[in-house]
DSSP file (Angstrom, degrees, kcal/mol; ACC not computed):
  #  RESIDUE AA STRUCTURE BP1 BP2  ACC     N-H-->O    O-->H-N    N-H-->O    O-->H-N    TCO  KAPPA ALPHA  PHI   PSI    X-CA   Y-CA   Z-CA
    1    1 A M              0   0    0      0, 0.0     2,-0.3     0, 0.0     0, 0.0   0.000 360.0 360.0 360.0 132.2   -2.2  -28.8    0.4
    2    2 A A        -     0   0    0      1,-0.1     2,-0.7     0, 0.0     0, 0.0  -0.559 360.0-122.1 -70.4 135.1   -3.9  -29.8   -2.8
    3    3 A R        -     0   0    0     -2,-0.3    -1,-0.1     4,-0.1     2,-0.1  -0.716  30.2-159.3 -86.7 114.7   -3.1  -27.3   -5.5
    4    4 A S     >  -     0   0    0     -2,-0.7     4,-2.1     1,-0.1     5,-0.2  -0.275  33.2-103.8 -84.1 172.7   -6.3  -25.8   -7.0
    5    5 A E  H  > S+     0   0    0      1,-0.2     4,-2.6     2,-0.2     5,-0.2   0.885 124.7  52.4 -62.6 -39.4   -6.8  -24.1  -10.3
    6    6 A M  H  > S+     0   0    0      2,-0.2     4,-2.8     1,-0.2    -1,-0.2   0.853 106.2  54.0 -67.2 -34.3   -6.8  -20.7   -8.4
    7    7 A Y  H  > S+     0   0    0      2,-0.2     4,-2.6     1,-0.2    -2,-0.2   0.942 111.5  44.6 -62.5 -47.3   -3.5  -21.6   -6.7
    8    8 A S  H  X S+     0   0    0     -4,-2.1     4,-2.0     2,-0.2    -2,-0.2   0.918 115.3  47.3 -63.7 -43.6   -1.9  -22.3  -10.1
    9    9 A K  H  X S+     0   0    0     -4,-2.6     4,-2.4     1,-0.2    -1,-0.2   0.904 113.3  49.2 -63.7 -41.4   -3.4  -19.2  -11.6
   10   10 A G  H  X S+     0   0    0     -4,-2.8     4,-3.0     2,-0.2    -2,-0.2   0.882 108.0  53.2 -65.9 -39.5   -2.3  -17.2   -8.6
   11   11 A T  H  X S+     0   0    0     -4,-2.6     4,-2.0     2,-0.2    -1,-0.2   0.914 111.7  46.4 -61.2 -43.0    1.3  -18.6   -8.8
   12   12 A E  H  X S+     0   0    0     -4,-2.0     4,-2.0     2,-0.2    -2,-0.2   0.921 114.6  46.2 -64.9 -45.4    1.5  -17.5  -12.4
   13   13 A T  H  X S+     0   0    0     -4,-2.4     4,-2.5     2,-0.2    -2,-0.2   0.918 111.5  51.8 -65.1 -44.0    0.1  -14.0  -11.7
   14   14 A R  H  X S+     0   0    0     -4,-3.0     4,-2.8     1,-0.2     5,-0.3   0.914 110.6  48.1 -58.1 -45.1    2.3  -13.5   -8.7
   15   15 A R  H  X S+     0   0    0     -4,-2.0     4,-2.7    -5,-0.2    -1,-0.2   0.873 110.6  51.9 -66.2 -37.1    5.4  -14.4  -10.8
   16   16 A E  H  < S+     0   0    0     -4,-2.0    -2,-0.2     2,-0.2    -1,-0.2   0.911 114.9  42.5 -63.9 -42.2    4.3  -12.1  -13.5
   17   17 A L  H  < S+     0   0    0     -4,-2.5    -2,-0.2     1,-0.1    71,-0.2   0.901 126.6  30.7 -71.1 -42.0    3.9   -9.2  -11.0
   18   18 A M  H  < S-     0   0    0     -4,-2.8     4,-0.4    -5,-0.2    -3,-0.2   0.800 102.3-129.3 -88.7 -31.7    7.1   -9.9   -9.1
   19   19 A G     X  -     0   0    0     -4,-2.7     4,-2.2    -5,-0.3     5,-0.2  -0.032  32.6 -79.7  88.3 156.8    9.4  -11.4  -11.7
   20   20 A D  H  > S+     0   0    0      1,-0.2     4,-2.5     2,-0.2     5,-0.2   0.904 126.0  52.4 -60.0 -45.5   11.3  -14.6  -11.2
   21   21 A A  H  > S+     0   0    0      1,-0.2     4,-2.5     2,-0.2    -1,-0.2   0.927 113.0  42.5 -62.2 -47.2   14.1  -13.2   -9.1
   22   22 A M  H  > S+     0   0    0     -4,-0.4     4,-2.7     2,-0.2     5,-0.2   0.909 113.5  52.2 -67.6 -41.7   11.9  -11.5   -6.5
   23   23 A A  H  X S+     0   0    0     -4,-2.2     4,-2.0     1,-0.2    -2,-0.2   0.916 113.6  44.2 -60.3 -43.2    9.5  -14.5   -6.4
   24   24 A E  H  X S+     0   0    0     -4,-2.5     4,-1.9    -5,-0.2    -2,-0.2   0.897 112.1  52.4 -68.1 -40.8   12.5  -16.9   -5.8
   25   25 A R  H  X S+     0   0    0     -4,-2.5     4,-1.3    -5,-0.2     5,-0.3   0.916 111.6  46.1 -62.5 -43.2   14.1  -14.5   -3.2
   26   26 A M  H  X>S+     0   0    0     -4,-2.7     5,-2.4     1,-0.2     4,-2.2   0.890 110.2  54.1 -67.3 -38.3   10.9  -14.3   -1.2
   27   27 A A  H  <5S+     0   0    0     -4,-2.0    -1,-0.2    -5,-0.2    -2,-0.2   0.863 114.6  40.8 -62.5 -35.2   10.4  -18.1   -1.4
   28   28 A S  H  <5S+     0   0    0     -4,-1.9    -1,-0.2    -5,-0.1    -2,-0.2   0.640 128.7  26.4 -90.8 -14.2   13.8  -18.6    0.1
   29   29 A T  H  <5S+     0   0    0     -4,-1.3    -3,-0.2    -3,-0.2    -2,-0.2   0.752 131.5  23.3-117.2 -36.5   13.9  -15.9    2.7
   30   30 A V  T  <5S+     0   0    0     -4,-2.2     3,-0.2    -5,-0.3    -3,-0.2   0.845 128.0  37.1 -99.7 -44.0   10.3  -15.1    3.8
   31   31 A Y  S   <S+     0   0    0     -5,-2.4    -1,-0.1     1,-0.2    -4,-0.1  -0.186  81.6 111.9-105.6  40.4    8.3  -18.2    3.0
   32   32 A N        +     0   0    0     -3,-0.2    -1,-0.2    -6,-0.1    -5,-0.1   0.183  64.6  63.7-103.6  16.3   10.9  -20.8    3.9
   33   33 A D  S  > S-     0   0    0     -3,-0.2     4,-2.6     1,-0.1     5,-0.2  -0.932  91.2-105.2-134.1 162.5    9.3  -22.3    7.0
   34   34 A P  H  > S+     0   0    0      0, 0.0     4,-1.5     0, 0.0     5,-0.1   0.847 115.9  51.5 -57.3 -38.4    6.0  -24.2    7.5
   35   35 A L  H  > S+     0   0    0      1,-0.2     4,-1.2     2,-0.2     3,-0.2   0.956 116.6  37.5 -64.6 -50.7    4.2  -21.3    9.1
   36   36 A M  H  > S+     0   0    0      1,-0.2     4,-2.5     2,-0.2    -1,-0.2   0.783 109.2  63.6 -73.7 -26.9    4.9  -18.8    6.4
   37   37 A E  H  X S+     0   0    0     -4,-2.6     4,-2.4     2,-0.2    -1,-0.2   0.879 101.0  52.6 -63.3 -36.4    4.6  -21.4    3.7
   38   38 A K  H  X S+     0   0    0     -4,-1.5     4,-2.3    -3,-0.2    -1,-0.2   0.905 109.4  48.8 -63.8 -41.3    0.9  -21.7    4.7
   39   39 A F  H  X S+     0   0    0     -4,-1.2     4,-2.7     2,-0.2    -2,-0.2   0.920 110.6  50.7 -64.0 -42.9    0.5  -18.0    4.4
   40   40 A A  H  X S+     0   0    0     -4,-2.5     4,-2.4     1,-0.2    -2,-0.2   0.905 109.6  50.7 -61.5 -42.2    2.2  -18.0    0.9
   41   41 A D  H  X S+     0   0    0     -4,-2.4     4,-1.8     1,-0.2    -1,-0.2   0.924 111.4  48.2 -61.0 -44.2   -0.1  -20.8   -0.2
   42   42 A W  H  X>S+     0   0    0     -4,-2.3     4,-3.3     1,-0.2     5,-0.6   0.926 111.7  48.5 -63.6 -45.1   -3.2  -18.9    0.9
   43   43 A T  I  X>S+     0   0    0     -4,-2.7     5,-2.8     1,-0.2     4,-0.9   0.888 108.2  54.8 -66.0 -36.5   -2.1  -15.6   -0.8
   44   44 A R  I  <>S+     0   0    0     -4,-2.4     5,-1.0    -5,-0.2    -1,-0.2   0.926 119.3  33.4 -59.5 -42.5   -1.3  -17.4   -4.0
   45   45 A E  I  <>S+     0   0    0     -4,-1.8     5,-0.8    -5,-0.2    -2,-0.2   0.967 130.3  28.7 -78.1 -55.2   -4.8  -18.8   -4.1
   46   46 A A  I  <>S+     0   0    0     -4,-3.3     5,-1.1     3,-0.2     4,-0.3   0.911 131.1  28.3 -78.9 -44.3   -7.0  -16.1   -2.5
   47   47 A V  I  XXS+     0   0    0     -4,-0.9     5,-2.3    -5,-0.6     4,-0.7   0.966 133.5  25.8 -84.9 -58.2   -5.1  -12.9   -3.3
   48   48 A F  I  4<S+     0   0    0     -5,-2.8    -3,-0.2     3,-0.2    -4,-0.2   0.845 128.9  43.0 -78.2 -32.3   -3.3  -13.6   -6.5
   49   49 A G  I  4<S+     0   0    0     -5,-1.0    -3,-0.2    -6,-0.5    -4,-0.2   0.889 129.4  21.6 -79.5 -40.9   -5.6  -16.3   -7.9
   50   50 A L  I  4<S+     0   0    0     -5,-0.8    -3,-0.2    -4,-0.3     4,-0.2   0.894 131.1  32.1 -95.8 -47.8   -9.0  -14.7   -7.0
   51   51 A L  I ><<S+     0   0    0     -5,-1.1     3,-1.4    -4,-0.7    -3,-0.2   0.959 118.0  45.9 -79.8 -52.4   -8.4  -10.9   -6.6
   52   52 A W  T 3 <S+     0   0    0     -5,-2.3    -1,-0.2     1,-0.3    -4,-0.1   0.724 114.9  48.9 -67.8 -20.4   -5.7  -10.0   -9.0
   53   53 A T  T 3  S+     0   0    0     -6,-0.2    -1,-0.3    -5,-0.2    -2,-0.2   0.364  80.2 122.0-102.6   5.6   -7.2  -12.0  -11.9
   54   54 A R    X   -     0   0    0     -3,-1.4     3,-0.6    -4,-0.2     2,-0.1  -0.340  67.5-110.0 -63.7 148.7  -10.7  -10.7  -11.7
   55   55 A P  T 3  S+     0   0    0      0, 0.0    -1,-0.1     0, 0.0     3,-0.1  -0.373  91.3  57.4 -72.5 159.9  -12.1   -9.1  -14.8
   56   56 A G  T 3  S+     0   0    0     -2,-0.1     2,-0.4     1,-0.0    -2,-0.0  -0.022  98.4  52.3 113.3 -30.4  -12.6   -5.4  -14.9
   57   57 A L  S <  S-     0   0    0     -3,-0.6     2,-0.1    -5,-0.1    -1,-0.0  -0.994  74.8-127.3-136.4 144.7   -9.2   -3.9  -14.1
   58   58 A D     >  -     0   0    0     -2,-0.4     4,-2.2     1,-0.1     5,-0.2  -0.396  32.6-104.7 -83.3 168.5   -5.8   -4.6  -15.6
   59   59 A L  H  > S+     0   0    0      1,-0.2     4,-2.4     2,-0.2     5,-0.2   0.845 118.8  58.3 -61.9 -35.0   -2.8   -5.5  -13.5
   60   60 A K  H  > S+     0   0    0      2,-0.2     4,-1.7     1,-0.2    -1,-0.2   0.933 109.0  43.7 -62.5 -45.8   -1.3   -2.0  -13.8
   61   61 A T  H  > S+     0   0    0      1,-0.2     4,-2.3     2,-0.2    -2,-0.2   0.916 113.0  51.9 -65.5 -43.3   -4.3   -0.4  -12.2
   62   62 A R  H  X S+     0   0    0     -4,-2.2     4,-2.1     1,-0.2    -1,-0.2   0.874 106.5  55.0 -61.3 -36.9   -4.5   -3.1   -9.5
   63   63 A A  H  X S+     0   0    0     -4,-2.4     4,-2.0     2,-0.2    -1,-0.2   0.912 108.7  47.5 -63.6 -41.8   -0.8   -2.5   -8.7
   64   64 A L  H  X S+     0   0    0     -4,-1.7     4,-2.2     2,-0.2    -2,-0.2   0.919 110.0  52.3 -65.5 -43.3   -1.5    1.3   -8.2
   65   65 A I  H  X S+     0   0    0     -4,-2.3     4,-2.5     1,-0.2    -1,-0.2   0.902 109.3  50.9 -57.8 -41.0   -4.5    0.6   -6.0
   66   66 A T  H  X S+     0   0    0     -4,-2.1     4,-2.3     2,-0.2    -1,-0.2   0.889 107.4  51.9 -67.7 -39.8   -2.4   -1.7   -3.9
   67   67 A V  H  X S+     0   0    0     -4,-2.0     4,-1.8    15,-0.2    -1,-0.2   0.919 112.2  47.4 -59.4 -43.7    0.4    0.9   -3.5
   68   68 A I  H  X S+     0   0    0     -4,-2.2     4,-2.5     2,-0.2    -2,-0.2   0.906 111.8  48.6 -67.4 -42.3   -2.3    3.4   -2.3
   69   69 A T  H  X S+     0   0    0     -4,-2.5     4,-1.7     2,-0.2    -1,-0.2   0.872 108.4  54.6 -68.8 -34.3   -3.9    0.9    0.1
   70   70 A D  H  <>S+     0   0    0     -4,-2.3     5,-2.8     2,-0.2     4,-0.3   0.921 111.1  46.4 -59.8 -42.4   -0.5    0.0    1.6
   71   71 A T  H ><5S+     0   0    0     -4,-1.8     3,-1.1     1,-0.2    -2,-0.2   0.918 110.7  51.5 -66.0 -44.2    0.1    3.7    2.2
   72   72 A A  H 3<5S+     0   0    0     -4,-2.5    -1,-0.2     1,-0.2    -2,-0.2   0.786 117.3  39.4 -65.0 -27.1   -3.3    4.2    3.8
   73   73 A T  T 3<5S-     0   0    0     -4,-1.7    -1,-0.2    -5,-0.2    -2,-0.2   0.304 109.3-119.4-105.6   8.4   -2.8    1.3    6.1
   74   74 A S  T < 5 +     0   0    0     -3,-1.1     2,-1.4    -4,-0.3    -3,-0.2   0.864  55.2 158.0  55.8  40.4    0.8    2.0    6.9
   75   75 A A     >< +     0   0    0     -5,-2.8     4,-2.3     1,-0.2    -1,-0.2  -0.597   8.3 168.0 -92.8  72.6    1.9   -1.4    5.5
   76   76 A W  H  >  +     0   0    0     -2,-1.4     4,-1.7     1,-0.2    -1,-0.2   0.872  69.7  48.4 -64.4 -44.2    5.5   -0.4    4.9
   77   77 A P  H  > S+     0   0    0      0, 0.0     4,-1.3     0, 0.0    -1,-0.2   0.918 115.3  46.8 -62.4 -38.8    7.1   -3.8    4.2
   78   78 A E  H  > S+     0   0    0      1,-0.2     4,-3.0     2,-0.2     5,-0.2   0.861 105.0  60.8 -68.6 -34.7    4.2   -4.6    1.7
   79   79 A L  H  X S+     0   0    0     -4,-2.3     4,-2.7     1,-0.2     5,-0.2   0.904 101.0  54.2 -58.9 -40.8    4.6   -1.2    0.1
   80   80 A R  H  X S+     0   0    0     -4,-1.7     4,-1.5     1,-0.2    -1,-0.2   0.931 112.0  44.1 -57.2 -46.0    8.2   -2.1   -0.8
   81   81 A I  H  X S+     0   0    0     -4,-1.3     4,-1.9     1,-0.2    -2,-0.2   0.933 115.8  46.6 -63.7 -46.8    6.9   -5.2   -2.6
   82   82 A H  H  X S+     0   0    0     -4,-3.0     4,-2.5     1,-0.2    -2,-0.2   0.783 106.2  57.4 -75.2 -26.5    4.0   -3.5   -4.3
   83   83 A L  H  X S+     0   0    0     -4,-2.7     4,-2.5    -5,-0.2    -1,-0.2   0.911 107.7  49.8 -64.4 -40.7    6.1   -0.6   -5.5
   84   84 A R  H  X S+     0   0    0     -4,-1.5     4,-2.2    -5,-0.2    -2,-0.2   0.921 111.2  48.6 -61.8 -43.2    8.3   -3.1   -7.3
   85   85 A M  H  X S+     0   0    0     -4,-1.9     4,-1.4     2,-0.2    -2,-0.2   0.922 110.4  51.3 -61.9 -43.6    5.2   -4.7   -8.8
   86   86 A A  H  <>S+     0   0    0     -4,-2.5     5,-2.1     1,-0.2     4,-0.2   0.904 109.1  50.2 -62.5 -41.2    3.9   -1.3   -9.9
   87   87 A R  H ><5S+     0   0    0     -4,-2.5     3,-1.6     1,-0.2    -1,-0.2   0.914 108.7  52.7 -62.5 -41.8    7.2   -0.5  -11.6
   88   88 A R  H 3<5S+     0   0    0     -4,-2.2    -1,-0.2     1,-0.3    -2,-0.2   0.776 105.3  56.2 -64.8 -24.9    7.1   -3.9  -13.4
   89   89 A Q  T 3<5S-     0   0    0     -4,-1.4    -1,-0.3    -3,-0.2    -2,-0.2   0.438 129.2 -93.9 -88.1   0.8    3.6   -3.0  -14.6
   90   90 A G  T < 5S+     0   0    0     -3,-1.6     2,-0.2     1,-0.3    -3,-0.2   0.399  76.3 140.2 108.9  -4.0    4.8    0.2  -16.2
   91   91 A W      < -     0   0    0     -5,-2.1    -1,-0.3    -8,-0.1     2,-0.1  -0.551  45.4-135.4 -71.3 137.6    4.3    2.9  -13.6
   92   92 A T     >  -     0   0    0     -2,-0.2     4,-2.5     1,-0.1     5,-0.2  -0.448  20.2-110.9 -86.3 164.6    7.2    5.4  -13.5
   93   93 A E  H  > S+     0   0    0      1,-0.2     4,-2.6     2,-0.2     5,-0.2   0.910 120.3  51.1 -59.0 -42.4    8.8    6.7  -10.3
   94   94 A D  H  > S+     0   0    0      2,-0.2     4,-2.5     1,-0.2    -1,-0.2   0.915 110.1  48.3 -63.7 -43.6    7.3   10.1  -11.0
   95   95 A E  H  > S+     0   0    0      2,-0.2     4,-2.4     1,-0.2    -1,-0.2   0.917 113.6  46.7 -64.2 -42.9    3.8    8.7  -11.5
   96   96 A L  H  X S+     0   0    0     -4,-2.5     4,-2.3     2,-0.2    -2,-0.2   0.907 112.4  50.7 -66.1 -40.5    4.0    6.7   -8.3
   97   97 A G  H  X S+     0   0    0     -4,-2.6     4,-2.6    -5,-0.2    -2,-0.2   0.912 111.4  48.0 -61.2 -42.6    5.4    9.7   -6.4
   98   98 A E  H  X S+     0   0    0     -4,-2.5     4,-2.4     2,-0.2    -2,-0.2   0.894 109.9  52.0 -66.4 -39.8    2.5   11.9   -7.7
   99   99 A A  H  X S+     0   0    0     -4,-2.4     4,-1.1     2,-0.2    -1,-0.2   0.910 111.6  47.5 -61.9 -41.5   -0.1    9.2   -6.8
  100  100 A L  H  X S+     0   0    0     -4,-2.3     4,-0.5     1,-0.2     3,-0.5   0.925 111.2  50.4 -65.8 -44.1    1.4    9.1   -3.3
  101  101 A L  H >< S+     0   0    0     -4,-2.6     3,-1.4     1,-0.2     4,-0.4   0.892 105.0  58.6 -59.6 -39.0    1.4   12.9   -3.0
  102  102 A H  H >< S+     0   0    0     -4,-2.4     3,-0.8     1,-0.3    -1,-0.2   0.843  99.6  58.0 -59.6 -34.1   -2.2   13.0   -4.1
  103  103 A T  H >X>S+     0   0    0     -4,-1.1     4,-3.0    -3,-0.5     3,-1.8   0.666  82.7  84.7 -73.5 -14.3   -3.2   10.8   -1.2
  104  104 A A  H <X5S+     0   0    0     -3,-1.4     4,-1.2    -4,-0.5    -1,-0.2   0.862  87.5  53.5 -56.9 -37.0   -1.8   13.3    1.4
  105  105 A G  H <45S+     0   0    0     -3,-0.8    -1,-0.3    -4,-0.4    -2,-0.2   0.629 118.9  34.7 -72.0 -12.5   -5.0   15.3    1.3
  106  106 A Y  H <45S+     0   0    0     -3,-1.8    -2,-0.2    -4,-0.2    -1,-0.2   0.721 131.9  21.5-114.2 -32.0   -7.1   12.2    2.0
  107  107 A I  H  <5S-     0   0    0     -4,-3.0     4,-0.2     1,-0.1    -3,-0.2   0.540 113.1 -95.2-117.7 -10.3   -5.0   10.0    4.3
  108  108 A G     X< -     0   0    0     -4,-1.2     4,-1.6    -5,-0.7     5,-0.1   0.027  22.8 -95.8 110.2 146.7   -2.6   12.5    5.9
  109  109 A A  H  > S+     0   0    0      1,-0.2     4,-3.0     2,-0.2     5,-0.2   0.854 112.9  60.2 -65.1 -39.2    0.9   13.8    5.4
  110  110 A P  H  > S+     0   0    0      0, 0.0     4,-2.1     0, 0.0    -1,-0.2   0.927 108.3  44.1 -60.2 -43.7    2.7   11.6    7.9
  111  111 A A  H  > S+     0   0    0     -4,-0.2     4,-2.4     1,-0.2    -2,-0.2   0.907 115.6  48.0 -66.1 -40.6    1.7    8.4    6.1
  112  112 A V  H  X S+     0   0    0     -4,-1.6     4,-2.6     2,-0.2    -1,-0.2   0.890 108.7  54.2 -68.7 -38.2    2.5    9.8    2.7
  113  113 A R  H  X S+     0   0    0     -4,-3.0     4,-2.1     2,-0.2    -2,-0.2   0.944 111.2  45.3 -58.4 -47.6    5.9   11.1    4.0
  114  114 A E  H  X S+     0   0    0     -4,-2.1     4,-2.5    -5,-0.2    -2,-0.2   0.908 111.9  52.4 -63.1 -41.5    6.7    7.6    5.2
  115  115 A A  H  X S+     0   0    0     -4,-2.4     4,-2.8     1,-0.2    -1,-0.2   0.898 108.9  49.9 -61.2 -40.6    5.5    6.1    1.9
  116  116 A L  H  X S+     0   0    0     -4,-2.6     4,-2.7     2,-0.2    -1,-0.2   0.872 109.6  51.0 -67.4 -36.5    7.7    8.5   -0.1
  117  117 A L  H  X S+     0   0    0     -4,-2.1     4,-2.0     2,-0.2    -2,-0.2   0.915 112.3  46.8 -64.7 -42.2   10.7    7.6    2.1
  118  118 A V  H  X S+     0   0    0     -4,-2.5     4,-2.8     2,-0.2    -2,-0.2   0.918 112.6  50.5 -63.2 -43.2   10.0    3.9    1.4
  119  119 A A  H  X S+     0   0    0     -4,-2.8     4,-3.2     2,-0.2     5,-0.3   0.922 107.7  52.8 -61.7 -44.6    9.6    4.7   -2.3
  120  120 A R  H  X S+     0   0    0     -4,-2.7     4,-1.9     1,-0.2    -1,-0.2   0.931 113.5  43.3 -57.2 -47.2   12.9    6.5   -2.4
  121  121 A E  H  X S+     0   0    0     -4,-2.0     4,-2.1     2,-0.2    -1,-0.2   0.916 115.5  48.7 -64.7 -43.9   14.7    3.6   -0.9
  122  122 A T  H  X S+     0   0    0     -4,-2.8     4,-2.6     1,-0.2    -2,-0.2   0.914 110.8  49.6 -65.7 -43.1   12.9    1.0   -3.1
  123  123 A F  H  X S+     0   0    0     -4,-3.2     4,-2.8     1,-0.2    -1,-0.2   0.895 109.7  52.1 -63.0 -39.5   13.5    2.9   -6.3
  124  124 A A  H  X S+     0   0    0     -4,-1.9     4,-2.0    -5,-0.3    -1,-0.2   0.905 110.4  48.5 -62.9 -40.8   17.2    3.2   -5.4
  125  125 A E  H  X S+     0   0    0     -4,-2.1     4,-1.5     2,-0.2    -2,-0.2   0.928 112.5  48.1 -63.1 -45.4   17.4   -0.5   -4.9
  126  126 A I  H  X S+     0   0    0     -4,-2.6     4,-1.2     1,-0.2     3,-0.3   0.932 112.2  48.9 -61.3 -46.1   15.6   -1.2   -8.2
  127  127 A N  H  < S+     0   0    0     -4,-2.8    -1,-0.2     1,-0.2     3,-0.2   0.850 109.5  52.3 -64.7 -34.1   17.9    1.2  -10.0
  128  128 A A  H  < S+     0   0    0     -4,-2.0    -1,-0.2     1,-0.2    -2,-0.2   0.798 106.6  54.6 -71.2 -27.8   21.0   -0.4   -8.5
  129  129 A E  H  <        0   0    0     -4,-1.5    -1,-0.2    -3,-0.3    -2,-0.2   0.751 360.0 360.0 -75.9 -25.0   19.8   -3.9   -9.6
  130  130 A T     <        0   0    0     -4,-1.2    -1,-0.2    -3,-0.2    -2,-0.2   0.456 360.0 360.0 -99.5 360.0   19.4   -2.9  -13.3
């Protein structure tokens, strides 16, 4: 695949959001075959290059929106990734927990309960790493 300007911009933004260690870990474990490598290339360009770098919202706000949409769509593996991104952007565990609790009235308690369980596990992993 020819690397576009958006691909390069997306790669930089993705690494900023994830950090070097997580980006490398995902490259070697999730995106390490031709099928998933194509998906990774697409997300770098379309998601991180086009969406995350649009003007109007900062990365911190976009990270919170992504955590909430993961919860609303029951995207639990993605929620783990995006909670890490949100923490790297400055959201605290308490703020993220409160944001998730707030959504219970709008998307339902079962999804928020699962999101909070995922958050608890993810925060414990993050805290053990530091």
